[in-house]
VOGU-3710 file (C-alpha; in Angstrom, 3 decimals, decimal comma):
1> mcgivgivgl> 0,000/0,000/0,000  1,568/3,226/-1,132  0,933/6,577/-2,736  1,716/7,352/-6,368  1,758/10,575/-8,352  2,867/11,637/-11,798  3,024/14,574/-14,202  3,231/14,222/-17,972  3,699/17,523/-19,780  2,009/17,912/-23,151
11> nsrepvdetr> 4,906/20,026/-24,437  7,793/17,608/-24,949  10,324/20,450/-24,854  9,294/21,687/-21,403  10,861/19,672/-18,528  8,693/18,661/-15,588  8,966/20,845/-12,491  10,430/18,499/-9,864  9,543/20,885/-7,066  5,849/20,582/-7,927
21> lkiardvlrh> 6,210/16,826/-8,226  7,826/16,547/-4,789  5,141/18,699/-3,180  2,408/16,510/-4,683  4,237/13,346/-3,647  4,771/14,400/-0,067  1,122/15,322/0,457  0,748/11,514/0,372  3,252/10,907/3,156  0,606/9,138/5,279
31> rgpdgeglws> 0,217/6,513/2,524  3,924/5,728/2,622  5,907/6,723/5,698  8,651/4,134/5,022  10,282/5,710/2,010  10,058/7,981/-0,992  11,177/8,017/-4,588  11,203/10,268/-7,618  12,205/9,899/-11,269  11,933/12,444/-14,046
41> egpvglgfrr> 13,058/12,802/-17,623  12,076/15,689/-19,846  8,351/16,409/-19,501  7,636/13,258/-17,443  7,936/12,767/-13,691  6,883/9,963/-11,354  6,699/10,214/-7,553  6,213/7,568/-4,883  5,648/7,199/-1,133  6,211/3,698/0,254
51> laiidvegga> 4,574/1,562/2,928  6,922/-1,434/2,855  5,042/-4,766/2,835  6,758/-7,093/0,324  10,559/-7,166/-0,089  11,044/-4,497/2,538  14,699/-3,965/1,589  14,453/-4,145/-2,206  11,098/-2,800/-3,360  11,941/0,873/-3,890
61> qpmpnedgsv> 10,016/2,839/-6,549  9,802/4,301/-9,157  11,141/1,014/-10,530  12,645/0,465/-14,006  13,067/-2,642/-16,113  16,570/-3,954/-16,893  17,527/-1,241/-19,407  15,484/1,636/-17,993  13,114/1,784/-20,968  10,031/1,166/-18,799
71> wvvfngeiyn> 9,286/2,768/-15,424  6,477/1,993/-12,989  4,902/3,377/-9,820  2,474/1,008/-8,139  0,049/1,030/-5,211  -1,391/-2,285/-4,003  -0,526/-5,962/-3,883  -0,216/-8,571/-6,655  -1,041/-11,864/-4,958  0,024/-14,077/-7,873
81> haalrpwlea> 3,356/-12,347/-8,553  5,373/-15,372/-7,371  3,417/-17,645/-9,721  4,081/-15,335/-12,686  7,797/-14,963/-11,991  9,075/-18,332/-13,358  7,393/-17,748/-16,723  8,822/-14,240/-16,950  12,307/-15,460/-16,033  12,022/-18,167/-18,674
91> rghryrtrsd> 11,286/-15,375/-21,159  14,668/-13,837/-20,294  13,731/-11,226/-17,693  16,231/-10,710/-14,891  14,772/-9,915/-11,471  16,708/-7,697/-9,106  14,168/-7,809/-6,241  11,527/-10,087/-4,695  8,847/-7,424/-5,072  5,529/-7,731/-6,873
101> tetivhlyee> 6,231/-4,344/-8,465  8,950/-5,818/-10,657  6,534/-8,444/-11,978  4,327/-5,635/-13,323  7,298/-4,129/-15,178  8,290/-7,379/-16,858  4,722/-8,428/-17,593  4,183/-5,069/-19,307  7,263/-5,709/-21,447  5,696/-8,988/-22,589
111> egercverlq> 2,043/-8,053/-22,967  1,756/-4,282/-22,935  -1,580/-2,889/-21,808  -3,039/-6,401/-21,530  -0,706/-7,179/-18,618  -3,537/-6,246/-16,230  -5,550/-9,259/-17,369  -3,058/-11,659/-15,755  -2,750/-9,838/-12,441  -4,581/-11,077/-9,353
121> gmfafavwdr> -4,808/-8,503/-6,624  -5,586/-4,917/-5,786  -3,730/-2,275/-7,714  -3,466/1,179/-9,173  -0,322/1,730/-11,190  1,280/3,882/-13,856  3,769/2,712/-16,477  5,820/5,149/-18,532  7,064/3,534/-21,728  10,048/5,656/-22,798
131> arrrlllard> 10,403/4,076/-26,252  6,757/4,594/-27,179  6,406/7,855/-25,206  3,237/6,398/-23,788  1,627/6,422/-20,338  -0,492/3,545/-19,058  -2,740/3,955/-16,010  -4,533/0,902/-14,603  -6,969/0,192/-11,785  -7,951/-3,188/-10,335
141> rlgikplyya> -11,166/-4,955/-11,297  -13,308/-4,027/-8,279  -11,829/-0,609/-7,487  -10,073/-1,542/-4,244  -7,282/0,944/-4,952  -8,051/4,525/-6,045  -6,627/6,439/-8,990  -7,499/9,987/-10,070  -6,306/12,195/-12,902  -6,723/15,656/-14,390
151> ltdrelvfas> -6,027/16,671/-17,979  -5,365/20,368/-18,564  -4,135/22,236/-21,621  -0,578/21,861/-20,274  -0,322/18,427/-18,666  -1,804/15,178/-17,428  -1,512/14,744/-13,659  -2,476/11,571/-11,778  -2,346/10,458/-8,149  -3,674/8,070/-5,525
161> eikailasga> -5,564/10,926/-3,877  -7,101/14,126/-5,195  -5,210/16,290/-2,725  -1,953/15,458/-4,495  -3,346/16,670/-7,834  -4,425/19,912/-6,173  -1,035/20,273/-4,464  0,677/19,980/-7,854  -0,977/23,242/-8,883  -2,479/21,652/-11,990
171> lpaalntaiv> -5,884/23,221/-11,342  -7,724/25,143/-8,615  -10,194/23,514/-6,224  -13,741/24,179/-7,431  -17,025/22,440/-6,616  -18,484/20,317/-9,388  -22,069/21,422/-8,752  -23,572/18,899/-11,160  -22,865/15,996/-8,801  -24,685/17,468/-5,767
181> peflanryva> -28,064/15,764/-6,430  -26,375/12,386/-6,848  -24,468/12,837/-3,594  -27,624/13,859/-1,741  -29,557/10,875/-3,075  -26,951/8,107/-2,853  -24,120/9,407/-0,644  -21,654/8,884/-3,512  -20,875/9,774/-7,123  -20,882/6,591/-9,183
191> gtetffrgvt> -19,327/7,650/-12,490  -16,009/9,186/-13,430  -16,704/12,625/-11,952  -15,642/13,789/-8,499  -16,550/16,708/-6,247  -13,749/18,681/-7,887  -14,358/20,232/-11,286  -11,758/18,849/-13,691  -10,662/15,876/-11,548  -11,665/12,458/-12,891
201> kllpgrtltw> -11,490/9,015/-11,346  -10,434/6,014/-13,367  -13,229/3,486/-12,952  -12,602/-0,084/-11,741  -11,551/-2,635/-14,329  -10,236/0,031/-16,721  -6,962/1,080/-18,220  -6,195/4,516/-19,593  -3,421/5,181/-22,099  -2,048/8,512/-23,242
211> saeaglcerr> 0,359/9,483/-25,993  0,841/12,699/-27,927  -0,339/10,994/-31,117  -3,432/9,159/-29,809  -4,441/11,273/-26,820  -6,450/9,564/-24,055  -7,891/6,098/-24,668  -9,837/4,188/-22,004  -10,403/0,431/-22,175  -12,516/-1,837/-19,988
221> ywslpaemdg> -10,623/-5,094/-19,445  -12,932/-6,837/-16,942  -16,652/-7,114/-16,241  -18,866/-9,085/-13,902  -20,249/-12,360/-15,323  -22,720/-11,767/-18,140  -24,621/-14,973/-17,399  -25,877/-16,701/-14,269  -24,408/-20,142/-13,571  -25,507/-22,890/-11,245
231> aglslgeaaa> -29,219/-22,932/-12,025  -29,349/-26,561/-10,910  -26,972/-26,244/-7,934  -28,182/-27,275/-4,501  -27,357/-25,096/-1,510  -24,855/-27,706/-0,312  -23,034/-27,832/-3,642  -22,905/-24,032/-3,856  -21,659/-23,817/-0,257  -18,818/-26,274/-0,968
241> gtragleaav> -17,662/-24,207/-3,947  -17,959/-20,997/-1,920  -15,884/-22,460/0,895  -13,123/-23,625/-1,444  -13,008/-20,272/-3,208  -12,973/-18,269/0,022  -10,215/-20,404/1,528  -8,078/-19,831/-1,569  -8,736/-16,085/-1,448  -7,873/-15,789/2,248
251> rshlmsdvpl> -4,695/-17,834/1,804  -3,501/-15,616/-1,056  -4,238/-12,458/0,941  -1,980/-13,574/3,790  1,101/-12,845/1,623  3,237/-10,438/3,649  6,755/-9,822/4,945  5,366/-7,793/7,885  2,839/-8,526/10,675  -0,825/-8,663/9,697
261> glflsgglds> -4,177/-8,832/11,500  -7,944/-8,639/11,012  -10,685/-6,078/11,593  -13,282/-8,037/13,585  -16,773/-6,532/13,802  -18,569/-9,548/15,272  -20,657/-9,927/12,120  -20,732/-12,962/9,857  -18,215/-11,738/7,258  -15,280/-10,829/9,488
271> salaglmsrm> -16,024/-13,797/11,773  -15,747/-16,141/8,778  -12,382/-14,598/7,882  -11,217/-14,981/11,487  -12,198/-18,642/11,540  -10,400/-19,410/8,277  -7,390/-17,234/8,946  -6,778/-18,793/12,372  -6,382/-22,190/10,686  -3,859/-20,923/8,143
281> vpgrirtfsv> -1,286/-18,987/10,171  1,053/-20,196/12,892  0,381/-18,809/16,330  -2,444/-16,507/17,364  -3,936/-14,110/14,865  -4,355/-10,474/15,865  -7,862/-8,993/15,789  -9,033/-5,410/16,270  -12,502/-4,021/16,984  -14,144/-0,642/17,525
291> glpdadsnel> -17,290/0,375/19,364  -19,219/3,337/20,694  -20,340/3,927/24,283  -24,002/3,598/23,212  -25,286/0,052/23,815  -27,422/0,146/20,657  -24,361/0,889/18,535  -21,938/-1,548/20,084  -21,033/-4,981/18,718  -17,995/-5,489/20,901
301> dyarlvarav> -19,546/-8,382/22,850  -19,966/-10,323/19,603  -16,425/-9,500/18,506  -15,086/-10,759/21,847  -17,087/-13,957/21,446  -15,441/-14,629/18,076  -12,002/-13,652/19,373  -12,343/-16,209/22,168  -13,549/-18,867/19,720  -10,506/-18,482/17,428
311> gsahrevvvt> -8,062/-17,709/20,230  -6,926/-14,383/18,795  -4,841/-11,698/20,450  -7,674/-9,180/20,590  -7,675/-5,414/21,116  -10,462/-2,872/20,911  -11,133/0,841/21,116  -14,254/2,770/22,158  -14,848/6,109/20,414  -16,723/8,829/22,296
321> sgeffdalpr> -19,008/11,295/20,536  -16,515/14,072/21,213  -13,668/12,121/19,653  -15,929/11,255/16,729  -16,710/14,866/15,813  -13,263/16,239/16,638  -11,761/13,831/14,082  -14,296/14,624/11,360  -12,566/17,579/9,626  -9,227/15,771/9,557
331> lirhedepia> -10,854/12,680/8,049  -12,688/14,702/5,402  -9,271/16,047/4,479  -7,993/12,475/4,165  -10,984/11,336/2,117  -10,836/14,410/-0,187  -14,632/14,456/-0,425  -17,485/14,711/2,099  -17,605/11,543/4,199  -20,564/9,529/2,999
341> ftssvplyfv> -20,850/7,022/5,818  -20,705/7,685/9,563  -18,902/4,342/9,951  -15,831/5,876/8,284  -14,927/7,634/11,524  -14,816/4,519/13,752  -12,941/2,778/10,937  -10,172/5,353/11,256  -9,915/4,801/15,014  -9,647/1,017/14,711
351> srlaaedvkv> -7,086/1,491/11,916  -5,026/3,687/14,212  -5,269/1,036/16,927  -4,201/-1,745/14,564  -1,252/0,302/13,303  0,333/-0,030/16,738  0,787/-3,781/16,125  0,553/-4,583/12,395  0,995/-3,083/8,941  -1,665/-5,165/7,139
361> vltgegadel> -5,265/-6,027/8,033  -7,878/-8,190/6,356  -11,467/-6,919/6,267  -14,876/-8,329/5,300  -15,774/-5,603/2,799  -17,717/-6,777/-0,240  -19,537/-9,756/1,260  -22,835/-7,895/1,701  -22,996/-6,960/-1,971  -21,947/-10,437/-3,124
371> flgyhryrit> -24,200/-12,454/-0,832  -27,209/-10,095/-0,568  -26,566/-9,175/3,059  -28,320/-5,812/3,240  -31,908/-5,615/4,476  -32,805/-3,446/1,502  -32,297/-6,395/-0,841  -35,002/-8,468/0,797  -37,272/-5,445/1,255  -36,966/-4,591/-2,426
381> hwndragrvy> -37,458/-8,214/-3,452  -40,595/-8,493/-1,282  -41,965/-5,190/-2,602  -41,333/-6,288/-6,175  -43,087/-9,633/-5,802  -46,011/-8,306/-3,768  -46,362/-5,293/-6,063  -46,658/-7,482/-9,136  -49,516/-9,456/-7,567  -51,169/-6,277/-6,267
391> gtlapsglrr> -50,896/-4,609/-9,670  -52,489/-7,609/-11,340  -55,381/-8,042/-8,903  -56,199/-4,442/-7,900  -57,691/-2,052/-10,487  -55,776/1,188/-11,070  -58,559/3,245/-9,481  -58,386/1,228/-6,283  -54,603/1,536/-6,198  -54,848/5,329/-6,499
401> svrrslgrlp> -57,439/5,437/-3,718  -55,256/3,337/-1,411  -52,239/5,566/-2,155  -54,195/8,697/-1,209  -55,459/7,119/2,006  -51,971/6,317/3,288  -51,534/9,925/4,356  -54,318/9,496/6,922  -52,566/6,664/8,744  -50,888/7,273/12,128
411> rrlgryaart> -47,442/8,826/11,607  -45,264/5,754/12,221  -47,527/3,371/10,330  -47,796/5,870/7,489  -43,998/6,080/7,201  -43,720/2,309/6,854  -46,590/2,108/4,371  -45,034/4,845/2,238  -42,056/2,562/1,624  -44,083/-0,403/0,395
421> flalesdprh> -45,652/-1,428/-2,907  -48,853/0,297/-1,738  -47,221/3,686/-2,312  -44,367/2,988/-4,730  -44,262/2,439/-8,453  -43,226/-1,132/-9,248  -39,959/-0,403/-11,047  -36,262/-0,416/-10,041  -36,059/3,384/-9,904  -38,620/3,570/-7,110
431> lfcenfavfp> -38,199/0,212/-5,344  -34,385/-0,020/-5,437  -33,232/3,606/-5,688  -35,756/6,191/-4,489  -36,971/4,047/-1,600  -33,509/4,073/-0,017  -32,284/7,518/-1,085  -31,106/9,838/1,687  -32,748/12,767/-0,094  -35,404/11,415/-2,510
441> talqrellad> -36,181/13,466/-5,609  -39,283/15,159/-4,153  -37,324/16,367/-1,125  -34,456/17,569/-3,307  -36,886/19,698/-5,319  -37,739/21,517/-2,098  -34,175/21,691/-0,839  -32,126/22,731/-3,868  -31,983/26,428/-4,571  -31,721/25,465/-8,236
451> pellavrdpy> -33,999/22,427/-8,764  -32,906/22,436/-12,422  -29,793/20,589/-11,230  -32,007/17,505/-11,107  -32,591/17,858/-14,831  -28,866/17,990/-15,622  -28,306/14,341/-14,757  -30,362/11,509/-13,294  -28,966/10,725/-9,786  -29,754/7,059/-10,312
461> aaaleryaaa> -28,499/6,717/-13,888  -25,389/4,680/-13,065  -27,163/2,231/-10,760  -30,089/1,769/-13,144  -27,787/1,266/-16,128  -25,884/-1,477/-14,347  -29,113/-3,000/-13,022  -30,569/-3,174/-16,527  -27,396/-4,696/-17,995  -27,071/-7,438/-15,370
471> pggdldrmsh> -28,250/-11,007/-15,897  -30,762/-12,862/-13,731  -33,655/-11,681/-11,599  -34,078/-8,639/-9,389  -31,808/-9,986/-6,631  -28,963/-10,679/-9,058  -29,399/-7,298/-10,711  -29,302/-5,427/-7,398  -26,099/-7,216/-6,445  -24,442/-6,442/-9,787
481> adlqtylvel> -25,480/-2,783/-9,592  -24,136/-2,322/-6,061  -20,862/-4,107/-6,807  -20,174/-1,457/-9,449  -21,471/1,641/-7,645  -22,172/1,539/-3,913  -19,298/-0,828/-3,117  -16,761/1,373/-4,917  -17,523/4,182/-2,461  -17,190/1,793/0,493
491> lmkqdqmsma> -13,812/0,668/-0,815  -12,619/4,267/-1,016  -13,655/4,692/2,608  -11,736/1,542/3,502  -8,634/2,648/1,616  -8,498/6,226/2,811  -9,324/5,614/6,471  -6,785/2,808/6,770  -4,161/4,805/4,883  -4,806/7,776/7,174
501> asiesrvpfl> -3,315/5,513/9,856  -0,610/4,196/7,464  -1,798/0,591/7,318  -2,834/-1,580/4,380  -6,312/-3,123/4,257  -7,044/-6,219/2,156  -10,416/-7,596/1,084  -10,410/-11,378/0,423  -14,116/-11,421/-0,478  -13,186/-9,291/-3,504
511> dhefvervag> -10,616/-11,612/-4,996  -11,802/-11,347/-8,588  -11,983/-15,097/-9,194  -14,090/-15,498/-6,058  -16,296/-12,587/-7,150  -16,837/-14,194/-10,552  -17,876/-17,448/-8,880  -20,307/-15,883/-6,405  -21,712/-13,157/-8,674  -22,714/-15,883/-11,117
521> mpgrlklrgw> -24,738/-17,778/-8,492  -28,496/-17,195/-8,610  -29,991/-15,066/-5,857  -32,117/-17,934/-4,518  -28,926/-19,418/-3,053  -28,128/-16,199/-1,189  -31,519/-14,945/0,010  -33,773/-17,762/1,238  -36,991/-16,495/2,752  -35,871/-13,803/5,187
531> qtkavlraav> -32,391/-15,281/5,674  -29,621/-13,303/3,997  -26,240/-14,741/2,921  -27,621/-18,292/3,041  -24,866/-19,887/0,970  -22,120/-18,101/2,926  -23,640/-19,188/6,243  -23,696/-22,773/5,012  -20,121/-22,512/3,740  -18,595/-21,355/7,047
541> qdvvpreila> -20,906/-22,930/9,633  -18,065/-25,035/11,081  -15,727/-22,064/11,697  -18,198/-19,410/12,917  -19,891/-19,561/16,354  -23,601/-20,399/16,241  -24,492/-17,132/17,956  -22,951/-15,228/15,034  -24,575/-17,413/12,379  -28,005/-16,788/13,920
551> rrkmgfpvpv> -27,772/-13,067/14,733  -29,378/-10,297/12,721  -27,186/-7,943/10,728  -26,437/-4,780/12,695  -23,918/-2,921/10,576  -22,420/-0,017/12,490  -25,357/2,258/13,446  -23,739/5,461/14,678  -26,411/7,469/16,608  -25,554/10,674/14,781
561> grwlrgpfrp> -29,202/11,783/14,677  -29,462/11,732/18,462  -26,108/13,470/18,848  -27,168/16,265/16,478  -30,424/16,683/18,384  -28,503/16,984/21,656  -24,991/18,171/22,566  -23,839/18,627/18,971  -26,757/20,731/17,785  -24,361/23,721/17,467
571> lvnelvlgpr> -22,928/21,940/14,418  -26,330/22,088/12,751  -26,787/25,729/13,676  -23,452/26,725/12,155  -22,779/24,241/9,344  -26,327/23,931/8,022  -28,097/27,137/9,084  -25,147/29,473/9,628  -24,522/32,508/7,392  -21,526/30,968/5,619
581> algrglfdpg> -23,454/27,803/4,780  -26,569/29,679/3,605  -24,437/32,164/1,698  -23,219/29,480/-0,688  -26,630/29,517/-2,322  -26,854/25,762/-2,864  -29,956/25,204/-0,741  -33,237/26,952/0,009  -32,987/28,470/3,541  -36,647/27,797/4,311
591> alrrlteshr> -36,353/24,120/3,414  -33,238/23,793/5,569  -34,993/25,391/8,550  -38,004/23,099/8,193  -35,728/20,063/7,993  -33,643/20,978/11,032  -36,650/21,986/13,138  -38,443/18,733/12,342  -35,357/16,839/13,482  -34,877/18,937/16,629
601> agaadhgdrl> -38,500/18,455/17,671  -38,340/14,709/17,129  -41,054/14,774/14,476  -38,687/12,919/12,136  -35,175/11,508/12,158  -33,140/13,458/9,619  -29,798/12,401/11,094  -28,416/10,970/7,843  -29,533/14,045/5,905  -27,956/16,461/8,363
611> wllinlelwq> -24,794/14,350/8,291  -24,443/14,845/4,533  -25,128/18,585/4,764  -22,606/19,042/7,595  -19,956/17,106/5,690  -20,567/19,082/2,526  -20,134/22,389/4,340  -16,991/21,232/6,172  -15,556/20,029/2,852  -16,200/23,421/1,251
621> rmfldgedaa> -14,620/25,286/4,159  -11,435/23,255/3,924  -10,995/22,644/0,197  -12,650/25,742/-1,283  -12,113/28,320/1,479  -8,708/27,034/2,561  -9,612/26,644/6,230  -7,266/24,453/8,270  -8,782/21,159/9,445  -6,913/21,341/12,737
631> gimdslgasc> -9,072/22,917/15,410  -12,050/23,616/13,174  -14,449/21,937/15,618  -13,063/23,909/18,537  -13,654/27,103/16,579  -17,301/26,077/16,249  -17,632/25,588/19,989  -19,037/22,103/19,525  -16,348/19,808/20,875  -17,229/17,618/23,825
641> a> -14,018/15,659/23,906
//
């Protein structure tokens, strides 16, 4: 896990400014505190910050091939690099290190841009081909590692994090207003755009090449399975294949020359990894957990249960509300964009704890999307099936009458009914997207000062496009859509919060061969009745305690709504209703006041909505106004630490 940066000038006669390159590189110091590197020639410069994991002594970057005609900077891990090495050596390549980075260099020499198709792992890398005067950027299949770039009239700049592009001076920080409705609806921006105007993210499973002759050319080298397999599989047969695939993925992800551990939440996914991992490594594994003081938001008892079952060396940290909010500006700075999920903050604290003992951690990210673990999958599936029957049996006039009558139900019952087939249109937009939006379209029309932003781009376009293109039924389509949209945002959270603490996080559930196997399984093997992750539960039942197999999914429910109604209400007053926030002109002041008053009075829980608005304002203060993250909460008078 490292940080990479590069500048390629469009004028071949103008040498790259190494001072700018060094500034951009060193903004990423947290991603690589173990070393640094820099190479430049003419208009091209590559920079690198290193977190040493494999070949600690010999893996320095930027790294050339034997004659210096190809140079690479690389962030990630290639789990099959040792398997590829004998073939490359037989082709005449001479290795000088044991690092996986060198395998990328030699594989590029053999196969060019198609080298990515033989790599197993998580990666974002750049190759400069001196002979062809060509740049290759590549990102792993699922988007575990980030890669951003900006093309101006002078240069192409790329980096592991947006802040490095900004630090290079390539372009000023400016809000990309067009993405605001998508952020408010989904918490994330699914396509290539970012919050910064002019900064683009390379999507998962893509390569991007640049040369003066051909310009930019993007290619998709990997996609999820286009067909569903296993129509005749029994649950037992599917579970056996899942177990074999997961064991292989976990074993490959244990590759390391430094200590490694596991983030243990006490849920099914991380508990399964703990059970398998404990059988594969000598001695006790190290596990790390995080909780909050609130009993309703604390899974530490379950994590301890699993730790005892596998005999791990277990540590945990409890994050107070004051610590949570005091860290928020600093973590927004690390994430480069408003923090979408409240769970990002506890993730940083457990990463910091783990960094005291290890440099690498395994996590359970990706299992919910693969195995249909979220409640919204079964809710949507139930709504879809019931809605089809209802639409067939009930005349349209009766359906309209029922819809109108829902408003007369008691408040709580009415809220539940409004999220069922009785009130919703029976299509993916409403059942899968709108029903779970933080700010649904109707509310955004009230909130946005310029509602025409909603006409610029459909907030759900990316999810609906991937849903429509996926094979199988509604369950399979939801999984495929989330694996390519929602999960990518979660992976960025995982990367940036762990890297903020200078540790590497690995995700065995997202080994691409395992993903191909599971994504091709029909949904009936994953969601059976009201039981989620059925095939995974069956696959790991001998290594996971029964109490974990039987418990309901909890996630990490941070009580941010209650906190913002109580001691941290000053944040709402300043960051949502304050003069600086209102003066930006993004939102209608009256709609904001109605929203905040409804939340304060307890008439509704708008905690998630206020969270997004607070994050957006903090992001603007730091990245657009230049305010320092350090002490920003103290200046607001809201810290309770």
